[in-house]
C-alpha beads as a LAMMPS data file, in Angstrom:
LAMMPS data file: protein, C-alpha beads

85 atoms
84 bonds

1 atom types
1 bond types

-500.0 500.0 xlo xhi
-500.0 500.0 ylo yhi
-500.0 500.0 zlo zhi

Masses

1 110.0

Atoms # bond

1 1 1 191.697 -281.914 -267.343
2 1 1 191.129 -285.261 -264.444
3 1 1 195.049 -286.818 -264.668
4 1 1 195.665 -290.930 -263.201
5 1 1 198.343 -292.491 -262.646
6 1 1 199.110 -294.810 -265.569
7 1 1 202.152 -296.436 -264.543
8 1 1 200.702 -300.223 -263.936
9 1 1 198.871 -299.592 -267.564
10 1 1 202.446 -298.212 -269.091
11 1 1 204.117 -300.793 -267.350
12 1 1 201.389 -303.510 -268.399
13 1 1 202.025 -302.444 -272.478
14 1 1 205.642 -302.199 -271.738
15 1 1 205.801 -306.704 -270.986
16 1 1 203.110 -307.247 -273.349
17 1 1 205.613 -306.074 -275.805
18 1 1 208.365 -307.279 -274.649
19 1 1 206.902 -310.721 -274.931
20 1 1 206.631 -309.948 -278.135
21 1 1 209.703 -309.155 -278.835
22 1 1 209.514 -305.646 -279.148
23 1 1 211.501 -302.983 -276.865
24 1 1 209.582 -300.029 -275.689
25 1 1 210.918 -296.911 -273.850
26 1 1 208.177 -294.679 -271.942
27 1 1 208.767 -291.487 -273.247
28 1 1 208.386 -287.927 -271.964
29 1 1 209.306 -286.284 -275.134
30 1 1 206.182 -287.502 -276.564
31 1 1 204.594 -284.764 -273.999
32 1 1 206.749 -282.385 -274.264
33 1 1 206.740 -282.407 -278.471
34 1 1 202.672 -283.145 -278.200
35 1 1 202.492 -281.486 -281.805
36 1 1 204.531 -283.936 -283.078
37 1 1 202.661 -286.756 -281.705
38 1 1 199.505 -285.800 -282.554
39 1 1 199.977 -284.930 -286.331
40 1 1 201.712 -288.677 -286.851
41 1 1 199.414 -290.152 -284.113
42 1 1 196.444 -287.893 -285.858
43 1 1 195.689 -287.148 -282.074
44 1 1 192.625 -283.815 -282.068
45 1 1 193.812 -280.686 -279.842
46 1 1 190.875 -281.651 -277.771
47 1 1 191.993 -285.005 -276.767
48 1 1 194.944 -284.966 -273.948
49 1 1 197.904 -286.839 -274.453
50 1 1 198.568 -288.699 -270.936
51 1 1 201.615 -290.896 -271.667
52 1 1 204.079 -292.073 -274.701
53 1 1 205.459 -295.442 -274.889
54 1 1 207.784 -296.060 -278.277
55 1 1 208.017 -299.538 -279.223
56 1 1 209.966 -300.863 -282.253
57 1 1 212.519 -304.061 -282.783
58 1 1 215.693 -304.022 -281.075
59 1 1 218.381 -303.678 -282.975
60 1 1 221.924 -304.460 -280.932
61 1 1 223.746 -303.151 -283.368
62 1 1 223.063 -300.260 -283.244
63 1 1 225.501 -298.191 -281.549
64 1 1 223.358 -296.165 -279.224
65 1 1 222.225 -299.220 -277.800
66 1 1 225.769 -300.550 -277.006
67 1 1 226.722 -297.724 -274.584
68 1 1 227.025 -298.989 -270.938
69 1 1 226.635 -296.773 -268.002
70 1 1 229.417 -296.575 -264.894
71 1 1 226.983 -296.882 -262.363
72 1 1 227.821 -297.174 -258.658
73 1 1 227.083 -300.798 -257.006
74 1 1 224.025 -300.507 -255.131
75 1 1 225.599 -302.055 -252.429
76 1 1 227.018 -298.636 -251.811
77 1 1 224.018 -296.542 -251.284
78 1 1 220.938 -298.725 -250.709
79 1 1 220.422 -300.600 -247.601
80 1 1 217.421 -303.901 -248.106
81 1 1 215.670 -304.117 -243.950
82 1 1 213.698 -307.423 -243.905
83 1 1 214.613 -308.816 -246.783
84 1 1 216.477 -312.144 -247.048
85 1 1 219.305 -313.324 -249.045

Bonds

1 1 1 2
2 1 2 3
3 1 3 4
4 1 4 5
5 1 5 6
6 1 6 7
7 1 7 8
8 1 8 9
9 1 9 10
10 1 10 11
11 1 11 12
12 1 12 13
13 1 13 14
14 1 14 15
15 1 15 16
16 1 16 17
17 1 17 18
18 1 18 19
19 1 19 20
20 1 20 21
21 1 21 22
22 1 22 23
23 1 23 24
24 1 24 25
25 1 25 26
26 1 26 27
27 1 27 28
28 1 28 29
29 1 29 30
30 1 30 31
31 1 31 32
32 1 32 33
33 1 33 34
34 1 34 35
35 1 35 36
36 1 36 37
37 1 37 38
38 1 38 39
39 1 39 40
40 1 40 41
41 1 41 42
42 1 42 43
43 1 43 44
44 1 44 45
45 1 45 46
46 1 46 47
47 1 47 48
48 1 48 49
49 1 49 50
50 1 50 51
51 1 51 52
52 1 52 53
53 1 53 54
54 1 54 55
55 1 55 56
56 1 56 57
57 1 57 58
58 1 58 59
59 1 59 60
60 1 60 61
61 1 61 62
62 1 62 63
63 1 63 64
64 1 64 65
65 1 65 66
66 1 66 67
67 1 67 68
68 1 68 69
69 1 69 70
70 1 70 71
71 1 71 72
72 1 72 73
73 1 73 74
74 1 74 75
75 1 75 76
76 1 76 77
77 1 77 78
78 1 78 79
79 1 79 80
80 1 80 81
81 1 81 82
82 1 82 83
83 1 83 84
84 1 84 85
């Protein structure tokens, strides 16, 4: 199996979807649970799943979508060098 970087492609798909009102998540579960993805997407066993992107219309009312993570501000652990404010 030849692996290659799909970061830029995944990013482009996510941006295009967002532009059309779809939410996206680049999802490692599609790789670790590939038997489910293969069955649902009808992907044959002789094809390699390189990445998965979940898509759907965002539901701001869904409780999991209201979770806010407490995080340290960037200024506590990042130093930007060579960038003007």
